[in-house]
C-alpha positions in Angstrom: 31.3 -25.4 -20.1 28.9 -22.4 -20.9 28.6 -20.4 -24.1 30.3 -17.1 -22.6 29.0 -14.8 -25.2 25.5 -15.9 -24.2 25.5 -15.3 -20.7 23.6 -12.2 -19.8 25.4 -11.7 -16.4 28.7 -11.9 -18.4 27.7 -9.0 -20.8 26.4 -6.8 -18.2 29.7 -7.3 -16.4 31.7 -6.2 -19.7 29.5 -3.2 -20.1 29.9 -2.1 -16.3 33.7 -2.6 -16.9 33.7 -0.2 -20.1 31.7 2.3 -18.3 33.8 2.4 -15.0 37.0 2.8 -17.5 35.1 5.6 -18.9 34.4 7.4 -15.7 37.6 6.7 -14.0 39.6 8.2 -16.9 38.0 11.4 -15.9 39.8 11.4 -12.5 42.9 13.3 -11.5 46.1 11.5 -12.6 47.5 11.6 -9.1 44.7 9.0 -8.5 46.1 6.6 -11.3 47.7 4.4 -8.6 44.8 4.8 -6.1 41.2 4.7 -7.0 41.4 4.5 -10.6 43.7 1.1 -10.5 41.5 -0.2 -7.7 38.1 0.4 -9.6 39.3 -0.8 -12.9 40.9 -4.0 -11.4 37.6 -4.9 -9.5 35.3 -4.0 -12.4 37.3 -6.3 -14.7 37.4 -9.0 -11.9 33.8 -9.2 -12.2 33.4 -10.3 -15.6 36.8 -12.3 -15.5 35.5 -14.4 -12.8 32.1 -15.0 -14.3 34.3 -16.0 -17.5 36.7 -18.4 -15.5 33.7 -19.9 -13.5 32.0 -20.7 -17.0 35.1 -22.4 -18.0 35.2 -24.8 -15.2 34.4 -28.3 -15.0 31.8 -28.1 -12.5 28.8 -26.3 -11.2 30.4 -26.1 -7.7 33.3 -24.4 -9.4 31.2 -21.9 -11.4 29.3 -21.1 -8.2 32.5 -20.4 -6.4 33.7 -18.1 -9.1 30.3 -16.2 -9.3 31.0 -15.8 -5.5 34.3 -14.1 -6.3 32.8 -12.0 -8.8 30.1 -10.8 -6.4 32.8 -9.9 -3.9 34.7 -7.7 -6.4 31.2 -6.0 -7.1 31.0 -5.0 -3.7 34.6 -3.7 -3.7 33.7 -1.7 -6.6 30.5 -0.4 -5.2 32.7 0.7 -2.3 35.3 2.5 -4.3 33.0 4.5 -6.3 31.2 5.7 -3.3 34.5 6.7 -1.9 35.2 8.5 -5.1 31.8 10.3 -4.8 32.6 11.2 -1.2 36.0 12.8 -2.5 34.2 14.5 -5.2 35.7 12.6 -8.0 32.3 11.4 -8.9 29.1 13.4 -9.2 25.9 11.8 -7.9 24.6 12.0 -11.3 27.3 9.5 -12.5 27.5 7.5 -9.5 23.7 6.4 -9.2 23.6 4.7 -12.7 26.8 3.0 -12.1 25.7 1.6 -8.4 22.3 0.6 -10.2 24.3 -1.6 -12.5 26.1 -3.0 -10.0 23.2 -3.9 -7.9 21.4 -5.6 -10.9 24.7 -7.8 -11.4 24.6 -8.7 -7.6 20.8 -9.7 -7.8 21.7 -11.7 -11.0 24.7 -13.4 -9.4 22.6 -14.5 -6.2 19.9 -15.9 -8.5 22.5 -17.5 -10.8 24.2 -19.1 -7.6 20.9 -20.4 -6.4 20.2 -22.0 -9.8 23.5 -23.5 -9.8 23.0 -25.1 -6.4 19.7 -26.4 -7.2 21.1 -28.1 -10.5 24.3 -29.4 -8.6 22.1 -31.2 -6.0 21.5 -34.8 -6.4 17.8 -35.8 -7.5 16.0 -37.3 -4.7 15.0 -40.8 -5.4 
């Protein structure tokens, strides 16, 4: 349905995933099945759901997957804040990640609004 590589939101979500993998690689190994795994899965879920939605057959389905991606972004945001509170992530590392997440959340909301408008029938 959409050319995935041209979707700015998908590309930004991919970049966020890479950044999350890089910062969580510095977490202690005893977090391997805890915050490392959770944060990485949430980060990957954002871009994956955008991709799955883009491949669907209707704007309504795409919109639904954008909602799931947005939920994953809030999940990731929470996990990163917890990591910061546990001193696994410094404020200097946390803030740029939160900024990326917030930008993605705004983009997702705007994209959803646009898709809703496009999927509504034209008034006659």
